Residue frames as a rotation matrix with the C-alpha (Angstrom) as fourth column:
MET 1
0.699 0.004 -0.716 -6.38
0.603 0.534 0.592 18.16
0.385 -0.845 0.371 -9.15
LYS 2
0.629 -0.471 0.619 -4.58
-0.558 -0.827 -0.062 20.38
0.541 -0.306 -0.783 -6.65
ARG 3
0.563 -0.550 -0.618 -1.35
0.678 0.734 -0.035 19.25
0.472 -0.399 0.786 -5.05
THR 4
0.974 -0.166 0.156 0.89
-0.225 -0.815 0.534 20.83
0.039 -0.555 -0.831 -2.46
GLY 5
0.265 -0.933 -0.244 4.15
-0.291 0.164 -0.943 18.87
0.919 0.321 -0.228 -2.50
LYS 6
0.538 -0.018 0.843 3.90
-0.843 -0.040 0.537 17.74
0.024 -0.999 -0.037 1.14
THR 7
0.951 -0.168 0.258 5.09
0.138 0.982 0.133 14.22
-0.276 -0.091 0.957 0.32
THR 8
0.523 -0.791 0.317 8.09
0.482 -0.032 -0.875 15.47
0.703 0.611 0.365 -1.64
PHE 9
0.279 -0.386 0.879 8.92
-0.609 -0.779 -0.149 17.95
0.743 -0.494 -0.453 1.10
ALA 10
0.782 0.078 0.618 8.75
-0.586 0.430 0.687 15.26
-0.212 -0.900 0.382 3.80
LYS 11
0.865 -0.481 0.141 11.13
0.502 0.829 -0.247 13.01
0.002 0.285 0.959 1.86
ILE 12
0.254 -0.783 0.567 13.64
0.229 -0.521 -0.822 15.83
0.940 0.339 0.047 1.36
TYR 13
0.424 -0.011 0.905 13.28
-0.771 -0.528 0.355 16.83
0.475 -0.849 -0.233 5.02
GLY 14
0.954 -0.036 0.298 14.00
-0.139 0.827 0.545 13.26
-0.266 -0.562 0.783 6.11
LYS 15
0.597 -0.778 0.196 17.12
0.686 0.369 -0.627 13.06
0.416 0.509 0.754 3.93
LEU 16
0.197 -0.497 0.845 18.31
-0.191 -0.865 -0.464 16.42
0.962 -0.070 -0.265 5.26
LEU 17
0.621 0.090 0.779 17.81
-0.774 -0.088 0.627 15.44
0.125 -0.992 0.015 8.91
SER 18
0.932 -0.322 0.166 19.61
0.289 0.937 0.194 12.16
-0.218 -0.133 0.967 8.28
ALA 19
0.416 -0.811 0.412 22.52
0.556 -0.132 -0.820 13.89
0.719 0.570 0.397 6.51
LEU 20
0.112 -0.324 0.939 22.82
-0.526 -0.821 -0.221 16.26
0.843 -0.469 -0.262 9.49
ASN 21
-0.637 -0.341 -0.692 22.86
0.234 0.769 -0.595 13.24
0.735 -0.540 -0.410 11.85
ILE 22
-0.588 0.564 0.579 19.71
-0.805 -0.479 -0.351 14.48
0.079 -0.673 0.735 13.56
LEU 23
0.619 0.738 0.268 17.87
-0.725 0.668 -0.168 11.31
-0.303 -0.090 0.949 12.54
SER 24
-0.228 -0.762 0.606 19.54
-0.420 0.638 0.645 7.92
-0.878 -0.107 -0.466 12.29
ILE 25
-0.301 0.184 0.936 17.52
0.668 0.741 0.070 6.72
-0.680 0.646 -0.346 9.28
GLY 26
-0.744 0.008 -0.668 15.60
-0.273 -0.916 0.294 9.59
-0.610 0.401 0.684 7.67
ASP 27
-0.819 0.543 0.183 12.89
0.478 0.470 0.742 7.49
0.317 0.696 -0.645 6.01
VAL 28
-0.741 0.639 0.207 9.35
-0.666 -0.740 -0.096 8.85
0.092 -0.209 0.974 6.03
ILE 29
-0.793 0.608 -0.049 6.27
0.605 0.773 -0.191 7.16
-0.078 -0.181 -0.980 7.45
PHE 30
-0.787 0.586 0.192 2.96
-0.434 -0.748 0.502 8.56
0.438 0.312 0.843 6.20
LYS 31
-0.698 0.638 -0.326 -0.13
0.713 0.581 -0.392 8.19
-0.061 -0.506 -0.860 8.38
THR 32
-0.316 0.682 0.660 -3.52
-0.074 -0.711 0.699 9.81
0.946 0.172 0.275 8.54
ALA 33
-0.503 0.166 0.848 -5.25
-0.841 -0.319 -0.437 10.66
0.198 -0.933 0.300 11.79
SER 34
0.555 0.830 -0.055 -7.55
-0.801 0.552 0.233 7.68
0.224 -0.085 0.971 11.36
ASP 35
0.168 -0.581 -0.796 -4.53
-0.044 0.803 -0.595 5.34
0.985 0.135 0.109 11.68
PHE 36
-0.811 -0.551 0.197 -4.23
-0.150 -0.130 -0.980 6.46
0.566 -0.824 0.022 15.31
ILE 37
-0.332 0.784 0.524 -7.86
-0.932 -0.358 -0.055 6.50
0.145 -0.507 0.850 16.39
GLY 38
-0.999 -0.003 -0.045 -9.16
0.008 0.971 -0.239 3.45
0.045 -0.239 -0.970 18.22
SER 39
-0.314 0.947 -0.065 -12.69
-0.136 0.023 0.990 2.19
0.940 0.320 0.122 18.62
TYR 40
0.681 0.493 -0.541 -12.61
0.497 0.231 0.836 1.81
0.537 -0.839 -0.087 22.41
VAL 41
0.847 -0.344 0.405 -11.05
-0.510 -0.742 0.436 3.71
0.151 -0.576 -0.803 25.30
GLY 42
0.415 -0.802 0.429 -7.33
-0.333 0.305 0.892 2.99
-0.847 -0.513 -0.141 25.46
GLU 43
0.513 -0.207 0.833 -6.95
0.701 0.661 -0.267 1.67
-0.496 0.721 0.484 21.92
SER 44
0.924 -0.176 0.338 -5.90
0.100 -0.744 -0.661 5.07
0.368 0.645 -0.670 20.53
ALA 45
0.580 -0.748 0.322 -3.04
-0.764 -0.362 0.534 5.24
-0.283 -0.556 -0.782 23.02
LYS 46
0.302 -0.452 0.839 -1.92
0.107 0.891 0.441 1.71
-0.947 -0.044 0.318 22.09
LYS 47
0.698 0.006 0.716 -2.03
0.710 0.128 -0.692 2.47
-0.096 0.992 0.085 18.36
THR 48
0.909 -0.344 0.234 -0.20
-0.277 -0.920 -0.276 5.77
0.310 0.186 -0.932 18.85
ASN 49
0.445 -0.779 0.443 2.56
-0.636 0.073 0.768 4.23
-0.631 -0.623 -0.463 20.95
ALA 50
0.353 -0.287 0.890 3.05
0.493 0.866 0.084 1.44
-0.795 0.410 0.447 18.38
ILE 51
0.824 -0.034 0.565 3.31
0.510 -0.387 -0.768 3.98
0.245 0.921 -0.302 15.54
LEU 52
0.802 -0.553 0.226 5.77
-0.593 -0.784 0.185 6.09
0.075 -0.282 -0.956 17.53
ARG 53
0.347 -0.690 0.635 7.96
-0.222 0.598 0.770 3.04
-0.911 -0.408 0.054 18.25
SER 54
0.392 -0.159 0.906 8.02
0.775 0.588 -0.232 2.14
-0.496 0.793 0.354 14.55
SER 55
0.907 0.022 0.421 8.99
0.280 -0.778 -0.562 5.72
0.315 0.628 -0.712 13.69
ALA 56
0.638 -0.732 -0.241 12.32
0.126 -0.209 0.970 5.73
-0.760 -0.649 -0.041 15.53
GLY 57
-0.397 -0.913 0.097 14.97
0.378 -0.067 0.923 7.35
-0.836 0.403 0.371 13.36
LYS 58
-0.535 0.301 0.790 12.37
0.836 0.054 0.546 8.54
0.121 0.952 -0.281 10.85
VAL 59
-0.914 0.405 -0.015 10.04
-0.405 -0.914 -0.024 11.37
-0.023 -0.016 1.000 9.94
LEU 60
-0.584 0.809 0.072 6.46
0.750 0.572 -0.332 10.62
-0.309 -0.140 -0.941 10.97
VAL 61
-0.937 0.347 0.040 3.96
-0.279 -0.812 0.513 12.54
0.210 0.470 0.857 8.85
ILE 62
-0.588 0.806 -0.074 0.42
0.646 0.412 -0.642 12.71
-0.487 -0.425 -0.763 10.24
ASP 63
-0.895 0.330 0.299 -2.05
0.047 -0.598 0.800 14.05
0.443 0.731 0.520 7.68
GLU 64
0.036 0.981 0.193 -5.42
-0.029 -0.192 0.981 15.47
0.999 -0.041 0.021 8.74
ALA 65
-0.691 -0.447 -0.569 -4.09
0.504 0.266 -0.822 15.87
0.518 -0.854 0.042 12.28
TYR 66
-0.745 0.469 0.474 -6.87
-0.589 -0.797 -0.137 18.33
0.314 -0.382 0.869 13.15
VAL 67
0.128 0.784 -0.607 -9.12
-0.221 0.620 0.753 15.25
0.967 0.038 0.253 13.54
PHE 68
-0.429 -0.384 -0.817 -7.46
0.648 0.499 -0.575 14.81
0.629 -0.777 0.035 16.95
ASP 69
-0.902 0.092 0.421 -9.28
-0.285 -0.860 -0.423 17.89
0.324 -0.501 0.803 18.24
ASP 70
0.203 0.958 -0.204 -11.90
-0.198 0.244 0.949 16.05
0.959 -0.152 0.240 20.29
ASP 71
0.136 -0.081 0.987 -12.39
-0.956 -0.271 0.109 15.15
0.259 -0.959 -0.114 23.93
LEU 72
0.774 0.209 0.598 -11.96
-0.434 0.863 0.260 11.39
-0.462 -0.461 0.758 23.75
PHE 73
0.742 -0.468 0.481 -9.99
0.578 0.810 -0.103 9.35
-0.341 0.354 0.871 21.22
GLY 74
0.566 -0.534 0.628 -8.15
0.354 -0.531 -0.770 12.28
0.744 0.658 -0.112 19.62
LYS 75
0.655 -0.293 0.696 -7.19
-0.686 -0.616 0.386 13.60
0.316 -0.731 -0.605 23.04
GLN 76
0.811 -0.371 0.453 -5.63
0.006 0.779 0.627 10.22
-0.585 -0.506 0.634 23.84
VAL 77
0.583 -0.604 0.544 -3.48
0.781 0.230 -0.581 10.50
0.226 0.763 0.606 20.71
ILE 78
0.526 -0.353 0.774 -2.46
-0.130 -0.932 -0.338 14.08
0.840 0.077 -0.536 21.57
ASP 79
0.800 -0.208 0.563 -1.58
-0.587 -0.072 0.807 13.08
-0.127 -0.975 -0.180 25.13
CYS 80
0.710 -0.562 0.424 0.68
0.499 0.827 0.260 10.29
-0.496 0.027 0.868 23.81
LEU 81
0.487 -0.538 0.688 2.35
0.622 -0.340 -0.706 12.66
0.613 0.772 0.169 21.35
VAL 82
0.630 -0.225 0.744 2.98
-0.479 -0.866 0.144 15.23
0.611 -0.447 -0.653 24.08
GLU 83
0.831 -0.278 0.482 4.39
-0.339 0.433 0.835 12.56
-0.441 -0.857 0.266 26.37
ASN 84
0.533 -0.585 0.611 6.68
0.559 0.786 0.264 10.99
-0.635 0.201 0.746 23.74
VAL 85
0.332 -0.396 0.856 7.71
0.811 -0.344 -0.474 13.85
0.482 0.851 0.207 21.44
GLN 86
0.580 -0.253 -0.775 10.14
0.504 -0.635 0.585 16.25
-0.640 -0.730 -0.241 23.05
PRO 87
0.971 -0.237 -0.035 11.80
-0.184 -0.647 -0.740 19.12
0.153 0.725 -0.671 21.16
GLY 88
0.265 -0.963 -0.046 15.41
-0.827 -0.203 -0.525 18.27
0.496 0.177 -0.850 20.39
ASP 89
-0.353 -0.333 0.874 15.14
-0.795 0.599 -0.092 14.96
-0.493 -0.728 -0.477 22.25
GLY 90
0.258 0.465 0.847 14.97
-0.038 0.881 -0.472 11.60
-0.965 0.089 0.245 20.58
ASP 91
-0.812 -0.582 0.055 15.52
-0.073 0.195 0.978 10.10
-0.580 0.790 -0.201 17.18
MET 92
-0.277 0.794 0.542 12.28
0.946 0.324 0.008 11.09
-0.169 0.515 -0.840 15.44
ALA 93
-0.962 0.149 -0.227 10.68
-0.181 -0.976 0.126 14.05
-0.203 0.162 0.966 13.69
VAL 94
-0.350 0.918 0.188 6.89
0.822 0.397 -0.408 14.46
-0.449 0.012 -0.894 13.66
LEU 95
-0.990 0.141 -0.026 5.04
-0.133 -0.832 0.538 16.60
0.054 0.536 0.843 11.13
LEU 96
-0.341 0.940 -0.012 1.39
0.545 0.188 -0.817 17.37
-0.766 -0.285 -0.577 11.81
LEU 97
-0.987 -0.006 0.158 -0.43
0.143 -0.453 0.880 18.28
0.066 0.892 0.448 8.60
GLY 98
-0.167 0.985 -0.034 -3.81
0.948 0.151 -0.279 19.89
-0.270 -0.078 -0.960 8.11
TYR 99
0.262 0.376 0.889 -5.72
0.630 -0.764 0.137 23.03
0.731 0.524 -0.437 7.26
PRO 100
-0.645 -0.693 0.322 -4.23
0.231 -0.579 -0.782 26.08
0.728 -0.431 0.533 9.05
LYS 101
-0.192 0.630 0.753 -7.38
-0.742 -0.595 0.309 27.23
0.643 -0.499 0.581 10.84
GLU 102
0.785 0.550 -0.285 -8.27
-0.283 0.727 0.626 23.77
0.551 -0.410 0.726 12.15
MET 103
0.162 -0.815 -0.557 -4.68
0.632 0.519 -0.576 23.04
0.758 -0.259 0.599 13.16
LEU 104
-0.667 -0.406 0.625 -4.39
-0.126 -0.765 -0.631 26.28
0.734 -0.500 0.459 15.14
GLU 105
0.262 0.837 0.481 -7.66
-0.792 -0.099 0.602 25.51
0.551 -0.539 0.637 16.93
MET 106
0.754 -0.018 -0.657 -6.39
0.210 0.954 0.215 22.06
0.623 -0.300 0.723 17.84
LEU 107
-0.286 -0.951 -0.118 -3.11
0.524 -0.052 -0.850 23.48
0.802 -0.305 0.514 19.15
ARG 108
-0.581 0.131 0.803 -5.08
-0.528 -0.812 -0.250 25.92
0.619 -0.569 0.541 21.34
ASN 109
0.328 0.922 0.207 -7.77
-0.800 0.154 0.581 23.46
0.503 -0.356 0.787 22.53
GLN 110
0.693 -0.035 -0.720 -5.88
0.138 0.987 0.085 20.31
0.707 -0.159 0.689 23.38
ASN 111
0.597 -0.534 -0.598 -3.08
0.798 0.319 0.512 19.48
-0.082 -0.783 0.617 25.81
PRO 112
0.928 -0.210 -0.309 -1.13
-0.170 -0.974 0.151 22.69
-0.332 -0.087 -0.939 26.70
GLY 113
0.063 -0.977 0.206 2.14
-0.096 0.200 0.975 20.89
-0.993 -0.081 -0.081 25.92
LEU 114
0.359 0.135 0.924 1.10
0.802 0.461 -0.379 20.38
-0.477 0.877 0.057 22.30
ALA 115
0.977 0.066 0.205 1.62
0.166 -0.837 -0.522 24.01
0.137 0.544 -0.828 21.28
SER 116
0.552 -0.834 0.019 5.09
-0.635 -0.406 0.657 24.05
-0.540 -0.375 -0.754 22.85
ARG 117
-0.102 -0.581 0.807 6.10
0.175 0.788 0.590 20.96
-0.979 0.202 0.022 20.86
PHE 118
-0.229 0.114 0.967 4.59
0.972 0.086 0.221 22.22
-0.058 0.990 -0.131 17.61
PRO 119
-0.253 0.122 -0.960 4.91
0.340 -0.918 -0.206 26.04
-0.906 -0.379 0.191 17.80
GLU 120
0.725 0.664 0.182 3.04
0.431 -0.231 -0.872 28.01
-0.537 0.711 -0.454 15.15
GLU 121
0.616 -0.528 -0.585 6.16
-0.632 -0.774 0.033 29.99
-0.470 0.350 -0.811 14.24
HIS 122
-0.509 -0.814 0.280 7.83
-0.479 0.538 0.693 26.74
-0.715 0.219 -0.664 13.12
ALA 123
0.295 0.738 0.607 4.97
0.199 0.574 -0.794 25.76
-0.935 0.355 0.023 10.81
PHE 124
-0.902 -0.426 0.067 5.46
0.112 -0.081 0.990 25.24
-0.417 0.901 0.121 7.10
TYR 125
0.147 0.957 -0.252 2.71
-0.221 -0.216 -0.951 26.53
-0.964 0.195 0.180 4.82
PHE 126
-0.767 -0.363 0.530 2.16
0.347 0.461 0.817 24.92
-0.541 0.810 -0.227 1.42
ASP 127
-0.278 0.657 -0.701 0.28
-0.790 -0.572 -0.223 26.42
-0.547 0.492 0.678 -1.49
ASP 128
0.313 0.450 0.836 -1.85
0.223 0.821 -0.526 24.24
-0.923 0.351 0.157 -3.75
TYR 129
-0.566 -0.506 -0.651 -0.56
-0.571 -0.330 0.752 23.74
-0.595 0.797 -0.102 -7.30
ASN 130
0.673 0.739 0.012 -2.49
-0.471 0.442 -0.763 22.59
-0.569 0.508 0.646 -10.32
ASP 131
0.616 -0.415 0.669 -1.03
0.557 0.831 0.003 20.20
-0.557 0.371 0.743 -12.91
SER 132
0.737 -0.314 0.598 0.21
0.416 -0.487 -0.768 23.02
0.532 0.815 -0.228 -15.15
GLU 133
0.685 -0.479 0.549 2.03
-0.671 -0.709 0.218 24.72
0.285 -0.517 -0.807 -12.28
LEU 134
0.607 -0.464 0.645 3.59
-0.216 0.686 0.695 21.43
-0.765 -0.561 0.316 -11.20
LEU 135
0.684 -0.351 0.639 4.80
0.723 0.440 -0.533 20.88
-0.094 0.827 0.555 -14.76
GLN 136
0.723 -0.424 0.546 6.40
-0.122 -0.855 -0.503 24.34
0.680 0.297 -0.670 -14.72
LEU 137
0.616 -0.494 0.614 8.15
-0.746 -0.115 0.656 23.53
-0.254 -0.862 -0.439 -11.43
PHE 138
0.642 -0.349 0.683 9.33
0.290 0.935 0.204 20.19
-0.710 0.067 0.701 -12.83
LYS 139
0.738 -0.352 0.576 10.70
0.575 -0.118 -0.809 21.85
0.353 0.929 0.116 -15.99
TYR 140
0.681 -0.495 0.540 12.51
-0.555 -0.830 -0.062 24.47
0.478 -0.257 -0.840 -13.95
SER 141
0.637 -0.409 0.653 13.98
-0.501 0.424 0.755 21.80
-0.586 -0.808 0.065 -11.69
ILE 142
0.596 -0.424 0.682 15.33
0.584 0.812 -0.005 19.63
-0.552 0.401 0.731 -14.48
GLN 143
0.753 -0.341 0.563 16.60
0.330 -0.544 -0.771 22.60
0.569 0.766 -0.297 -16.50
SER 144
0.696 -0.502 0.513 18.52
-0.701 -0.629 0.336 23.84
0.154 -0.593 -0.790 -13.47
LYS 145
0.408 -0.542 0.735 20.21
-0.246 0.710 0.660 20.40
-0.879 -0.449 0.157 -13.39
GLY 146
-0.398 -0.613 -0.682 21.03
-0.780 -0.165 0.604 20.50
-0.483 0.773 -0.413 -17.10
VAL 147
-0.583 0.280 0.763 18.62
0.346 0.935 -0.079 17.72
-0.735 0.218 -0.642 -18.05
LYS 148
-0.717 0.357 -0.599 16.92
-0.683 -0.531 0.501 17.98
-0.139 0.769 0.625 -21.43
ILE 149
-0.180 0.757 0.628 13.53
-0.021 0.635 -0.772 16.53
-0.984 -0.152 -0.098 -22.26
ALA 150
-0.996 -0.086 -0.015 12.80
-0.023 0.096 0.995 15.15
-0.084 0.992 -0.097 -25.69
THR 151
-0.170 0.983 -0.069 9.33
-0.614 -0.161 -0.773 15.62
-0.771 -0.089 0.631 -27.10
TYR 152
-0.931 -0.055 0.360 7.64
0.191 0.768 0.611 12.99
-0.310 0.638 -0.705 -29.21
LYS 153
-0.440 0.828 -0.349 4.68
-0.897 -0.383 0.222 13.22
0.050 0.410 0.911 -31.51
VAL 154
-0.661 0.294 0.690 2.05
-0.090 0.882 -0.462 10.63
-0.745 -0.368 -0.557 -30.90
């Protein structure tokens, strides 16, 4: 199984923004694009606004955000994000996650304000790690903190 560390990164990012007094809380809310999409016209905007209200003071992580690249329900979500998420304004951080190619297409195709709120030059890129690589990273991390791991025979 491949993993990227997005969840861990988001939690550290939230703590950092809180410690810097950029966010009042710093907790992380994880959502997928499907959490925002409604089944009738107007429902996506209602869902999006409710999620944004509940994200005050926190980091809102939206996985698979490229799903918003459509002309109906996804566009409603994007329009709400553009209206409510202003750079350097407000008590919330929003991370849009997805595959680079699809995300760049969405940024180009949707509301022109989207690209200015989520500029490509501010994007984080994560490599995939397999279990062995994650174990190596874990060992390095704990060794750098002086923690020792005991091994047991089973």
